C-alpha positions in Angstrom: 0.0 0.0 0.0 2.6 2.6 1.1 6.1 2.7 -0.3 8.3 3.0 2.7 12.1 3.2 2.4 14.6 2.2 5.1 17.4 4.4 6.4 20.1 2.7 8.4 23.2 4.4 10.0 26.1 2.5 11.4 26.4 2.3 15.2 29.5 2.2 17.3 27.8 1.3 20.6 25.5 -1.3 19.1 22.4 0.4 20.5 20.0 1.0 17.6 16.5 2.4 17.7 14.0 1.8 14.8 11.5 4.6 14.1 8.6 4.9 11.7 8.7 8.4 10.2 5.7 10.2 8.7 4.4 13.6 7.6 2.0 15.7 9.6 1.1 19.1 8.0 4.3 19.0 6.0 6.5 18.3 9.0 8.5 15.2 9.8 7.6 13.2 12.9 8.3 9.6 14.0 7.4 7.0 16.6 9.2 3.9 17.9 8.4 1.2 15.5 7.8 -1.3 18.4 4.6 0.7 19.2 3.3 0.4 15.6 0.7 -2.4 15.1 -0.2 -1.7 11.5 -0.5 1.0 8.8 -3.9 1.4 7.1 -5.4 3.6 4.4 -7.8 6.2 5.5 -11.2 5.1 6.8 -14.4 7.0 7.5 -14.6 7.5 11.3 -17.9 7.6 13.1 -17.9 10.8 15.2 -18.7 10.6 18.9 -20.5 13.5 20.7 -18.5 15.5 23.3 -15.2 14.0 22.2 -12.1 16.3 22.0 -11.7 18.2 18.7 -8.7 16.1 17.7 -10.6 12.8 17.9 -12.1 12.2 14.5 -14.3 9.4 15.8 -14.0 5.6 15.9 -13.7 2.8 13.3 -14.3 -0.9 13.4 -10.9 -2.7 13.3 -11.6 -6.4 13.0 -14.4 -6.3 15.6 -12.7 -3.8 17.9 -13.7 -0.1 18.3 -10.6 2.0 17.5 -10.5 5.7 18.2 -8.9 7.8 15.4 -6.9 10.8 16.4 -6.1 13.6 13.9 -2.5 14.1 14.8 -2.3 17.5 13.1 -5.2 18.8 15.3 -3.6 17.2 18.5 -0.3 19.0 17.7 -2.1 22.3 17.0 -0.9 22.3 13.4 -2.8 23.2 10.2 -5.0 20.2 9.4 -4.9 18.7 5.9 -8.0 19.2 3.9 -7.9 16.0 1.8 -8.6 13.3 4.4 -9.3 10.6 1.8 -5.5 10.3 1.1 -4.5 10.3 4.8 -2.9 7.2 6.4 -3.8 5.7 9.8 -1.0 4.4 11.9 -2.3 2.0 14.6 -0.2 2.4 17.7 -0.2 0.8 21.1 1.4 2.0 24.3 0.8 0.5 27.7 -2.8 -0.7 27.5 -4.1 1.9 25.0 -4.5 1.4 21.2 -5.4 4.3 18.9 -5.2 5.2 15.2 -3.1 8.2 14.4 -4.2 10.0 11.2 -1.2 11.4 9.4 -0.6 12.8 5.9 1.8 10.1 4.7 4.3 7.5 6.0 7.9 8.3 4.9 10.6 5.9 6.2 11.7 3.3 8.6 14.7 4.7 10.3 17.3 2.6 12.1 19.5 5.0 14.1 22.0 4.8 16.9 20.5 6.1 20.1 23.3 8.6 20.2 21.8 10.4 17.2 18.7 11.3 19.3 19.0 14.7 21.0 16.8 16.1 23.7 14.6 19.0 22.6 15.7 22.4 23.8 14.0 23.7 26.9 11.5 26.3 25.7 8.5 27.9 27.4 5.5 25.6 26.7 2.5 24.1 28.3 4.1 21.4 30.5 1.1 19.0 30.0 1.7 19.2 26.3 5.4 18.2 26.0 4.7 15.8 23.1 8.3 15.7 21.7 10.7 13.4 23.4 13.7 13.8 21.1 15.0 15.3 17.8 17.2 13.8 15.1 18.5 14.9 11.8 18.4 12.5 8.8 19.3 13.6 5.3 19.1 17.3 6.4 15.5 16.8 7.8 14.8 17.6 11.4 12.6 14.8 12.6 10.7 15.0 15.9 10.2 11.9 18.0 6.8 11.8 19.5 6.2 10.7 23.1 3.1 8.5 22.6 2.3 8.5 26.4 2.0 12.3 26.2 0.1 12.3 22.9 -2.6 9.8 23.9 -5.2 11.5 26.0 -6.1 10.1 29.4 -9.6 9.2 30.3 -10.2 12.4 32.2 -8.3 14.8 29.9 -10.4 17.6 28.5 -13.1 16.8 31.0 -13.2 20.4 32.2 
């Protein structure tokens, strides 16, 4: 379905991390590939009343109800208008599974952990520190998402 290339860099310490990179509003992001369960084409989500603006709704994934999160809306970025060409990355972390709606999947990156840099300390909303690391690949700055921070808790946005 999606043509995904693989980028591998040699390691000196033997510790390599594999990341799935993708585009959201024209910007490069990635997640640990171990949290990715599958990559699907876009699917029409059934909206749920009173859900946060970044939740598009739910889909039926082989008998399970899967929430679909518009990642551009969650990151406060300009949302893409053509949702029929978007891709859904099904991710799991801890006991939560969600579909992340992104513009396109780019690469599978195999990088030494030493290539990951902490993001600079900048004034921000502490509860919304979604970026855990940064890396540069082929002159592209790629942001590593912290899925635990991205996925809403059950009582988030309850106020």
